[in-house]
N, CA, C and O atoms as CSV, one atom per row, in Angstrom:
chain,resi,resn,atom,element,x,y,z
A,1,MET,N,N,-8.975,-6.513,-5.507
A,1,MET,CA,C,-8.893,-6.320,-3.657
A,1,MET,C,C,-8.147,-5.205,-3.574
A,1,MET,O,O,-7.440,-4.816,-4.504
A,2,ARG,N,N,-8.261,-4.567,-2.366
A,2,ARG,CA,C,-7.699,-3.497,-1.891
A,2,ARG,C,C,-6.680,-3.568,-0.641
A,2,ARG,O,O,-6.641,-4.343,0.314
A,3,ILE,N,N,-5.756,-2.313,-1.057
A,3,ILE,CA,C,-4.898,-2.496,0.302
A,3,ILE,C,C,-5.273,-1.229,0.702
A,3,ILE,O,O,-5.317,-0.190,0.043
A,4,VAL,N,N,-5.617,-1.502,2.213
A,4,VAL,CA,C,-5.733,-0.306,3.103
A,4,VAL,C,C,-4.902,-0.361,4.330
A,4,VAL,O,O,-4.510,-1.285,5.043
A,5,SER,N,N,-4.747,1.037,4.346
A,5,SER,CA,C,-3.507,1.131,5.405
A,5,SER,C,C,-3.757,2.474,6.160
A,5,SER,O,O,-4.847,2.953,5.847
A,6,ARG,N,N,-3.173,3.097,6.918
A,6,ARG,CA,C,-3.116,4.392,7.396
A,6,ARG,C,C,-2.237,5.326,6.425
A,6,ARG,O,O,-1.375,4.912,5.650
A,7,ALA,N,N,-2.541,6.393,6.574
A,7,ALA,CA,C,-1.875,7.634,5.419
A,7,ALA,C,C,-1.866,9.036,5.915
A,7,ALA,O,O,-2.736,9.625,6.556
A,8,SER,N,N,-0.664,9.469,5.475
A,8,SER,CA,C,-0.558,10.826,5.873
A,8,SER,C,C,0.044,11.702,4.881
A,8,SER,O,O,0.681,10.994,4.100
A,9,ARG,N,N,0.103,12.640,4.641
A,9,ARG,CA,C,0.869,13.687,3.755
A,9,ARG,C,C,2.254,13.942,4.283
A,9,ARG,O,O,2.272,14.626,5.306
A,10,PRO,N,N,3.320,13.580,3.855
A,10,PRO,CA,C,4.720,13.928,4.059
A,10,PRO,C,C,4.619,15.407,4.586
A,10,PRO,O,O,5.149,15.536,5.690
A,11,ALA,N,N,4.069,16.550,4.069
A,11,ALA,CA,C,4.214,17.426,4.509
A,11,ALA,C,C,3.671,18.058,5.954
A,11,ALA,O,O,4.025,19.071,6.555
A,12,ASP,N,N,2.709,17.093,6.253
A,12,ASP,CA,C,2.118,17.104,7.793
A,12,ASP,C,C,2.860,16.347,8.900
A,12,ASP,O,O,3.085,16.711,10.054
A,13,ALA,N,N,3.262,14.942,8.130
A,13,ALA,CA,C,3.709,14.182,9.121
A,13,ALA,C,C,5.517,14.403,9.290
A,13,ALA,O,O,6.169,13.800,10.143
A,14,ILE,N,N,6.009,15.208,8.474
A,14,ILE,CA,C,7.559,15.515,8.752
A,14,ILE,C,C,7.956,16.778,8.810
A,14,ILE,O,O,8.974,17.119,9.412
A,15,GLY,N,N,6.974,17.798,8.019
A,15,GLY,CA,C,7.115,19.209,8.184
A,15,GLY,C,C,7.021,19.840,7.073
A,15,GLY,O,O,7.261,19.285,6.001
A,16,PRO,N,N,6.530,21.533,7.207
A,16,PRO,CA,C,5.999,21.937,6.042
A,16,PRO,C,C,7.491,22.299,5.186
A,16,PRO,O,O,7.372,23.008,4.187
A,17,PHE,N,N,8.317,22.013,5.416
A,17,PHE,CA,C,9.981,22.089,4.564
A,17,PHE,C,C,9.716,21.153,3.433
A,17,PHE,O,O,10.242,21.419,2.353
A,18,VAL,N,N,8.824,19.889,3.565
A,18,VAL,CA,C,8.756,18.624,2.575
A,18,VAL,C,C,7.500,19.217,1.881
A,18,VAL,O,O,6.449,19.476,2.467
A,19,ASP,N,N,7.806,19.447,0.219
A,19,ASP,CA,C,6.921,19.897,-0.601
A,19,ASP,C,C,6.343,18.662,-1.032
A,19,ASP,O,O,6.750,18.368,-2.156
A,20,ASP,N,N,5.572,17.862,-0.568
A,20,ASP,CA,C,4.739,16.524,-0.820
A,20,ASP,C,C,3.387,16.579,-0.075
A,20,ASP,O,O,3.315,16.523,1.153
A,21,ARG,N,N,2.397,16.684,-0.835
A,21,ARG,CA,C,1.136,17.071,-0.423
A,21,ARG,C,C,0.379,15.710,-0.655
A,21,ARG,O,O,-0.701,15.594,-0.076
A,22,ARG,N,N,0.716,14.916,-1.249
A,22,ARG,CA,C,-0.013,13.401,-1.444
A,22,ARG,C,C,-0.227,12.790,-0.340
A,22,ARG,O,O,0.607,12.868,0.562
A,23,GLN,N,N,-1.287,12.123,-0.206
A,23,GLN,CA,C,-1.548,10.889,0.942
A,23,GLN,C,C,-0.947,9.708,0.513
A,23,GLN,O,O,-1.396,9.106,-0.462
A,24,MET,N,N,0.273,9.209,1.302
A,24,MET,CA,C,1.125,8.201,1.198
A,24,MET,C,C,0.624,7.280,2.475
A,24,MET,O,O,0.573,7.488,3.687
A,25,GLY,N,N,0.303,6.236,1.684
A,25,GLY,CA,C,-0.013,5.015,2.623
A,25,GLY,C,C,1.476,3.922,2.986
A,25,GLY,O,O,2.276,4.112,3.902
A,26,VAL,N,N,1.507,2.894,2.061
A,26,VAL,CA,C,2.548,2.011,1.973
A,26,VAL,C,C,2.984,1.885,0.702
A,26,VAL,O,O,2.273,1.960,-0.300
A,27,ALA,N,N,4.595,1.619,0.746
A,27,ALA,CA,C,5.259,1.486,-0.457
A,27,ALA,C,C,5.162,-0.340,-0.729
A,27,ALA,O,O,5.538,-1.158,0.110
A,28,VAL,N,N,4.575,-0.690,-2.079
A,28,VAL,CA,C,4.538,-1.996,-2.132
A,28,VAL,C,C,5.555,-2.259,-3.121
A,28,VAL,O,O,5.734,-1.433,-4.016
A,29,ALA,N,N,6.321,-3.435,-3.054
A,29,ALA,CA,C,7.306,-4.039,-4.208
A,29,ALA,C,C,6.581,-5.172,-4.905
A,29,ALA,O,O,5.741,-5.127,-5.805
A,30,ASP,N,N,7.105,-6.177,-4.277
A,30,ASP,CA,C,6.660,-7.599,-4.911
A,30,ASP,C,C,5.290,-7.959,-4.301
A,30,ASP,O,O,5.117,-7.805,-3.092
A,31,VAL,N,N,4.306,-8.437,-5.101
A,31,VAL,CA,C,2.923,-9.006,-5.172
A,31,VAL,C,C,3.141,-10.386,-5.493
A,31,VAL,O,O,3.552,-10.580,-6.636
A,32,HIS,N,N,2.985,-11.293,-4.838
A,32,HIS,CA,C,2.686,-12.839,-5.682
A,32,HIS,C,C,1.337,-13.436,-4.928
A,32,HIS,O,O,0.806,-13.094,-3.871
A,33,PHE,N,N,1.072,-14.225,-5.667
A,33,PHE,CA,C,-0.382,-15.153,-5.313
A,33,PHE,C,C,0.084,-16.551,-5.577
A,33,PHE,O,O,0.416,-16.951,-6.693
A,34,ILE,N,N,0.090,-17.265,-4.487
A,34,ILE,CA,C,0.571,-18.472,-4.397
A,34,ILE,C,C,-0.604,-19.680,-4.328
A,34,ILE,O,O,-1.511,-19.605,-3.498
A,35,THR,N,N,-0.499,-20.845,-5.316
A,35,THR,CA,C,-1.269,-21.643,-5.352
A,35,THR,C,C,-0.345,-22.947,-4.876
A,35,THR,O,O,0.861,-23.031,-4.642
A,36,ALA,N,N,-1.564,-24.060,-4.826
A,36,ALA,CA,C,-0.664,-25.260,-4.412
A,36,ALA,C,C,0.127,-25.851,-5.712
A,36,ALA,O,O,1.033,-26.675,-5.577
A,37,LYS,N,N,-0.295,-25.358,-6.987
A,37,LYS,CA,C,0.664,-25.511,-8.376
A,37,LYS,C,C,1.477,-24.398,-8.849
A,37,LYS,O,O,2.411,-24.695,-9.593
A,38,LYS,N,N,1.291,-23.131,-8.546
A,38,LYS,CA,C,1.990,-22.135,-9.038
A,38,LYS,C,C,1.997,-20.991,-8.447
A,38,LYS,O,O,1.041,-20.686,-7.734
A,39,LEU,N,N,3.263,-19.971,-8.652
A,39,LEU,CA,C,3.245,-18.770,-7.911
A,39,LEU,C,C,2.927,-17.947,-9.274
A,39,LEU,O,O,3.292,-18.271,-10.404
A,40,HIS,N,N,2.271,-16.972,-8.962
A,40,HIS,CA,C,1.634,-15.852,-9.731
A,40,HIS,C,C,2.234,-14.711,-9.324
A,40,HIS,O,O,2.029,-14.409,-8.148
A,41,SER,N,N,3.015,-13.891,-10.056
A,41,SER,CA,C,3.598,-12.790,-10.077
A,41,SER,C,C,2.582,-11.691,-10.422
A,41,SER,O,O,2.183,-11.743,-11.586
A,42,ILE,N,N,2.010,-10.576,-9.559
A,42,ILE,CA,C,1.003,-9.440,-9.770
A,42,ILE,C,C,1.798,-7.973,-9.813
A,42,ILE,O,O,2.181,-7.384,-8.802
A,43,THR,N,N,1.927,-7.620,-10.833
A,43,THR,CA,C,2.399,-6.435,-11.258
A,43,THR,C,C,1.639,-5.108,-11.722
A,43,THR,O,O,2.216,-4.120,-12.176
A,44,ALA,N,N,0.405,-5.219,-11.560
A,44,ALA,CA,C,-0.347,-4.308,-11.886
A,44,ALA,C,C,0.038,-2.595,-11.506
A,44,ALA,O,O,0.071,-1.642,-12.284
A,45,HIS,N,N,0.268,-2.625,-10.218
A,45,HIS,CA,C,0.860,-1.532,-9.443
A,45,HIS,C,C,2.215,-1.072,-9.800
A,45,HIS,O,O,2.740,-0.243,-9.057
A,46,LEU,N,N,2.918,-1.539,-10.941
A,46,LEU,CA,C,4.265,-1.553,-11.103
A,46,LEU,C,C,4.176,-0.806,-12.591
A,46,LEU,O,O,5.180,-0.272,-13.061
A,47,GLN,N,N,3.198,-0.806,-13.133
A,47,GLN,CA,C,2.961,-0.798,-14.597
A,47,GLN,C,C,2.701,1.180,-14.901
A,47,GLN,O,O,2.217,1.942,-14.064
A,48,ALA,N,N,3.078,1.485,-15.981
A,48,ALA,CA,C,2.870,2.877,-15.999
A,48,ALA,C,C,1.569,3.778,-15.960
A,48,ALA,O,O,1.491,4.975,-15.684
A,49,GLU,N,N,0.529,2.855,-16.323
A,49,GLU,CA,C,-1.089,3.178,-15.858
A,49,GLU,C,C,-1.276,2.562,-14.786
A,49,GLU,O,O,-1.563,1.366,-14.832
A,50,LYS,N,N,-1.176,3.134,-13.747
A,50,LYS,CA,C,-1.645,2.286,-12.428
A,50,LYS,C,C,-3.230,2.421,-12.124
A,50,LYS,O,O,-4.037,3.200,-12.631
A,51,PRO,N,N,-3.412,1.495,-11.213
A,51,PRO,CA,C,-4.798,0.916,-10.589
A,51,PRO,C,C,-5.184,2.513,-10.089
A,51,PRO,O,O,-4.444,3.496,-10.111
A,52,ALA,N,N,-6.571,2.420,-9.644
A,52,ALA,CA,C,-6.819,3.616,-8.734
A,52,ALA,C,C,-6.159,3.350,-7.462
A,52,ALA,O,O,-6.041,2.237,-6.950
A,53,GLY,N,N,-5.698,4.560,-6.947
A,53,GLY,CA,C,-5.160,4.522,-5.229
A,53,GLY,C,C,-3.533,4.422,-5.546
A,53,GLY,O,O,-2.902,4.382,-4.490
A,54,TRP,N,N,-2.848,4.380,-6.507
A,54,TRP,CA,C,-1.400,4.695,-6.718
A,54,TRP,C,C,-0.747,5.662,-6.956
A,54,TRP,O,O,-1.267,6.343,-7.839
A,55,HIS,N,N,0.260,6.090,-6.537
A,55,HIS,CA,C,1.298,7.085,-7.145
A,55,HIS,C,C,2.409,6.603,-7.619
A,55,HIS,O,O,3.001,5.609,-7.200
A,56,ASP,N,N,2.811,7.515,-8.782
A,56,ASP,CA,C,4.073,7.169,-9.394
A,56,ASP,C,C,5.281,7.773,-8.585
A,56,ASP,O,O,5.272,8.915,-8.126
A,57,THR,N,N,6.293,6.906,-8.463
A,57,THR,CA,C,7.600,7.094,-7.513
A,57,THR,C,C,8.651,7.031,-8.511
A,57,THR,O,O,8.484,6.650,-9.669
A,58,ASP,N,N,9.865,7.468,-7.943
A,58,ASP,CA,C,11.074,7.351,-8.678
A,58,ASP,C,C,11.936,5.948,-8.563
A,58,ASP,O,O,12.996,5.829,-9.176
A,59,TRP,N,N,11.426,4.936,-7.766
A,59,TRP,CA,C,11.693,4.008,-7.565
A,59,TRP,C,C,10.847,2.963,-8.637
A,59,TRP,O,O,9.621,3.059,-8.587
A,60,THR,N,N,11.357,2.092,-9.485
A,60,THR,CA,C,10.757,1.191,-10.356
A,60,THR,C,C,10.397,-0.146,-9.941
A,60,THR,O,O,9.619,-0.824,-10.612
A,61,ASP,N,N,10.935,-0.570,-8.845
A,61,ASP,CA,C,10.585,-1.956,-8.190
A,61,ASP,C,C,9.495,-1.810,-7.214
A,61,ASP,O,O,9.155,-2.926,-6.821
A,62,CYS,N,N,8.706,-0.706,-6.582
A,62,CYS,CA,C,7.601,-0.292,-6.086
A,62,CYS,C,C,6.843,0.548,-6.308
A,62,CYS,O,O,7.205,1.173,-7.305
A,63,ALA,N,N,5.590,1.057,-5.728
A,63,ALA,CA,C,4.937,2.185,-6.009
A,63,ALA,C,C,4.112,2.305,-4.612
A,63,ALA,O,O,3.609,1.306,-4.099
A,64,TRP,N,N,4.018,3.475,-4.090
A,64,TRP,CA,C,3.335,3.943,-2.907
A,64,TRP,C,C,1.648,4.110,-3.207
A,64,TRP,O,O,1.184,4.697,-4.185
A,65,THR,N,N,0.849,3.449,-2.123
A,65,THR,CA,C,-0.698,3.577,-2.335
A,65,THR,C,C,-0.858,4.953,-1.372
A,65,THR,O,O,-0.043,5.536,-0.657
A,66,ASN,N,N,-2.236,5.201,-1.668
A,66,ASN,CA,C,-2.634,6.576,-1.140
A,66,ASN,C,C,-3.423,6.104,0.266
A,66,ASN,O,O,-4.003,6.910,0.993
A,67,GLY,N,N,-3.352,4.802,0.498
A,67,GLY,CA,C,-3.996,4.231,1.812
A,67,GLY,C,C,-5.158,3.688,1.418
A,67,GLY,O,O,-5.730,3.147,2.365
A,68,ASN,N,N,-5.793,3.609,0.302
A,68,ASN,CA,C,-6.876,2.559,-0.076
A,68,ASN,C,C,-6.840,2.501,-1.769
A,68,ASN,O,O,-7.512,3.173,-2.552
A,69,ALA,N,N,-5.846,1.490,-2.054
A,69,ALA,CA,C,-5.390,1.243,-3.558
A,69,ALA,C,C,-6.163,-0.169,-3.976
A,69,ALA,O,O,-6.221,-1.174,-3.266
A,70,MET,N,N,-6.613,-0.040,-5.003
A,70,MET,CA,C,-7.095,-1.328,-5.894
A,70,MET,C,C,-5.949,-1.756,-6.413
A,70,MET,O,O,-5.183,-1.065,-7.086
A,71,LEU,N,N,-5.754,-3.262,-6.021
A,71,LEU,CA,C,-4.973,-4.336,-6.925
A,71,LEU,C,C,-5.625,-5.185,-7.541
A,71,LEU,O,O,-6.149,-6.052,-6.842
A,72,PRO,N,N,-5.836,-5.255,-9.053
A,72,PRO,CA,C,-6.289,-6.377,-9.640
A,72,PRO,C,C,-5.573,-7.440,-9.429
A,72,PRO,O,O,-4.369,-7.284,-9.222
A,73,LEU,N,N,-6.103,-8.673,-9.430
A,73,LEU,CA,C,-5.446,-10.087,-8.947
A,73,LEU,C,C,-5.660,-10.813,-10.778
A,73,LEU,O,O,-5.206,-11.919,-11.071
A,74,GLY,N,N,-6.209,-10.163,-11.513
A,74,GLY,CA,C,-6.701,-11.018,-12.792
A,74,GLY,C,C,-7.061,-12.267,-12.562
A,74,GLY,O,O,-7.622,-12.623,-11.526
A,75,GLU,N,N,-6.749,-13.058,-13.562
A,75,GLU,CA,C,-7.456,-14.560,-13.676
A,75,GLU,C,C,-6.771,-15.583,-12.596
A,75,GLU,O,O,-7.354,-16.651,-12.415
A,76,CYS,N,N,-5.577,-15.322,-11.875
A,76,CYS,CA,C,-4.985,-16.274,-11.197
A,76,CYS,C,C,-5.988,-16.685,-10.096
A,76,CYS,O,O,-5.910,-17.868,-9.765
A,77,THR,N,N,-6.961,-15.894,-9.434
A,77,THR,CA,C,-7.354,-16.404,-8.635
A,77,THR,C,C,-8.673,-17.252,-8.801
A,77,THR,O,O,-9.146,-17.926,-7.885
A,78,LYS,N,N,-9.106,-17.171,-9.803
A,78,LYS,CA,C,-10.577,-18.006,-10.626
A,78,LYS,C,C,-10.296,-19.201,-10.091
A,78,LYS,O,O,-9.193,-19.685,-10.344
A,79,GLY,N,N,-11.280,-19.968,-9.196
A,79,GLY,CA,C,-11.265,-21.285,-9.094
A,79,GLY,C,C,-10.031,-21.582,-8.355
A,79,GLY,O,O,-9.773,-22.782,-8.254
A,80,ASN,N,N,-9.220,-20.760,-7.820
A,80,ASN,CA,C,-8.188,-21.359,-6.744
A,80,ASN,C,C,-8.033,-20.484,-5.374
A,80,ASN,O,O,-8.309,-19.299,-5.187
A,81,MET,N,N,-7.510,-21.438,-4.499
A,81,MET,CA,C,-7.260,-20.818,-3.132
A,81,MET,C,C,-5.934,-20.791,-3.114
A,81,MET,O,O,-5.219,-21.574,-3.739
A,82,GLY,N,N,-5.513,-19.796,-2.321
A,82,GLY,CA,C,-4.049,-19.503,-2.293
A,82,GLY,C,C,-3.618,-18.549,-1.287
A,82,GLY,O,O,-4.423,-18.140,-0.450
A,83,LEU,N,N,-2.362,-18.149,-1.305
A,83,LEU,CA,C,-1.907,-17.061,-0.448
A,83,LEU,C,C,-1.344,-15.843,-0.850
A,83,LEU,O,O,-0.402,-15.923,-1.638
A,84,LEU,N,N,-1.716,-14.719,-0.478
A,84,LEU,CA,C,-1.420,-13.679,-1.034
A,84,LEU,C,C,-0.300,-12.999,-0.361
A,84,LEU,O,O,-0.529,-12.705,0.812
A,85,SER,N,N,0.877,-12.674,-0.834
A,85,SER,CA,C,2.156,-12.058,-0.154
A,85,SER,C,C,2.498,-10.851,-1.124
A,85,SER,O,O,2.675,-10.722,-2.335
A,86,LEU,N,N,2.507,-9.962,0.086
A,86,LEU,CA,C,3.061,-8.422,-0.156
A,86,LEU,C,C,4.311,-7.997,0.579
A,86,LEU,O,O,4.593,-8.006,1.778
A,87,ASN,N,N,4.941,-7.641,-0.443
A,87,ASN,CA,C,6.509,-6.821,0.188
A,87,ASN,C,C,6.350,-5.629,0.615
A,87,ASN,O,O,6.604,-4.720,-0.176
A,88,ILE,N,N,6.028,-5.398,1.565
A,88,ILE,CA,C,5.953,-3.921,2.049
A,88,ILE,C,C,7.239,-3.264,1.998
A,88,ILE,O,O,7.976,-3.617,2.919
A,89,ARG,N,N,7.670,-2.520,1.301
A,89,ARG,CA,C,9.028,-1.564,1.466
A,89,ARG,C,C,9.047,-0.657,2.379
A,89,ARG,O,O,10.014,-0.633,3.140
A,90,ALA,N,N,7.970,0.320,2.525
A,90,ALA,CA,C,8.101,1.403,3.498
A,90,ALA,C,C,6.739,1.668,3.731
A,90,ALA,O,O,5.787,1.289,3.050
A,91,ALA,N,N,6.726,2.382,4.797
A,91,ALA,CA,C,5.612,2.771,5.545
A,91,ALA,C,C,5.593,4.263,6.354
A,91,ALA,O,O,6.676,4.485,6.896
A,92,GLY,N,N,4.756,5.144,6.511
A,92,GLY,CA,C,4.907,6.212,7.324
A,92,GLY,C,C,5.719,7.153,6.961
A,92,GLY,O,O,6.030,7.078,5.773
A,93,PRO,N,N,6.299,8.236,7.689
A,93,PRO,CA,C,5.479,8.412,9.158
A,93,PRO,C,C,4.397,8.921,8.890
A,93,PRO,O,O,4.242,9.663,7.919
A,94,TYR,N,N,3.432,8.588,9.750
A,94,TYR,CA,C,1.904,8.821,10.123
A,94,TYR,C,C,1.777,9.818,11.021
A,94,TYR,O,O,2.491,9.917,12.019
A,95,VAL,N,N,0.693,10.752,10.656
A,95,VAL,CA,C,0.073,11.950,11.573
A,95,VAL,C,C,-0.693,10.934,12.712
A,95,VAL,O,O,-1.549,10.102,12.413
A,96,GLU,N,N,-0.244,11.166,13.918
A,96,GLU,CA,C,-1.226,10.554,15.360
A,96,GLU,C,C,-2.160,11.576,15.489
A,96,GLU,O,O,-2.002,12.794,15.576
A,97,HIS,N,N,-3.249,10.819,15.488
A,97,HIS,CA,C,-4.510,11.856,15.690
A,97,HIS,C,C,-5.001,11.510,17.194
A,97,HIS,O,O,-4.682,10.489,17.803
A,98,LYS,N,N,-5.849,12.560,17.689
A,98,LYS,CA,C,-6.283,12.279,19.074
A,98,LYS,C,C,-6.804,10.980,19.407
A,98,LYS,O,O,-6.399,10.255,20.317
A,99,ALA,N,N,-7.835,10.721,18.511
A,99,ALA,CA,C,-8.641,9.629,18.647
A,99,ALA,C,C,-7.931,8.285,18.967
A,99,ALA,O,O,-8.248,7.546,19.899
A,100,ASP,N,N,-6.739,8.018,17.906
A,100,ASP,CA,C,-5.967,7.249,18.195
A,100,ASP,C,C,-5.306,6.873,19.590
A,100,ASP,O,O,-5.136,5.779,20.129
A,101,LYS,N,N,-4.995,8.168,19.983
A,101,LYS,CA,C,-4.193,8.003,21.545
A,101,LYS,C,C,-5.306,7.701,22.522
A,101,LYS,O,O,-5.119,6.930,23.464
A,102,GLN,N,N,-6.361,8.248,22.325
A,102,GLN,CA,C,-7.689,7.780,23.209
A,102,GLN,C,C,-8.003,6.259,23.516
A,102,GLN,O,O,-8.174,5.669,24.583
A,103,ALA,N,N,-8.015,5.845,22.226
A,103,ALA,CA,C,-8.079,4.359,22.322
A,103,ALA,C,C,-7.006,3.566,22.833
A,103,ALA,O,O,-7.163,2.526,23.472
A,104,GLN,N,N,-5.862,4.109,22.520
A,104,GLN,CA,C,-4.540,3.479,23.181
A,104,GLN,C,C,-4.658,3.344,24.778
A,104,GLN,O,O,-4.425,2.278,25.349
A,105,VAL,N,N,-5.036,4.509,25.442
A,105,VAL,CA,C,-5.402,4.866,26.939
A,105,VAL,C,C,-6.386,4.029,27.306
A,105,VAL,O,O,-6.135,3.203,28.184
A,106,LEU,N,N,-7.808,4.080,26.657
A,106,LEU,CA,C,-8.767,2.960,26.956
A,106,LEU,C,C,-8.342,1.585,27.051
A,106,LEU,O,O,-8.804,0.856,27.928
A,107,SER,N,N,-7.389,1.129,26.104
A,107,SER,CA,C,-7.179,-0.390,26.098
A,107,SER,C,C,-5.776,-0.776,26.975
A,107,SER,O,O,-5.217,-1.866,27.102
A,108,ALA,N,N,-5.375,0.780,27.623
A,108,ALA,CA,C,-4.212,0.204,28.417
A,108,ALA,C,C,-4.572,-0.498,29.550
A,108,ALA,O,O,-3.707,-1.005,30.264
């Protein structure tokens, strides 16, 4: 599964005095896959070796995406229907692009 969101570099969104040039999407904490019989905790994004699209952080209970991150769900989804729950700890700030503003004007 992929977690896709907006993403910006803190140096662009906050200012050049912030020395962080990574594309930051959202900070994801707890992830659970809930079936009728069981609650599965997904922790692949919290491991030392992270899947593609994840950044290391100083926080131990969450990790930042780059805006397009893989989240392996493992065997818990095989043959099961369920609900995927993600706890988003933080997001943004994001750089607003002119195309975004134009779309807002057209929809108003």
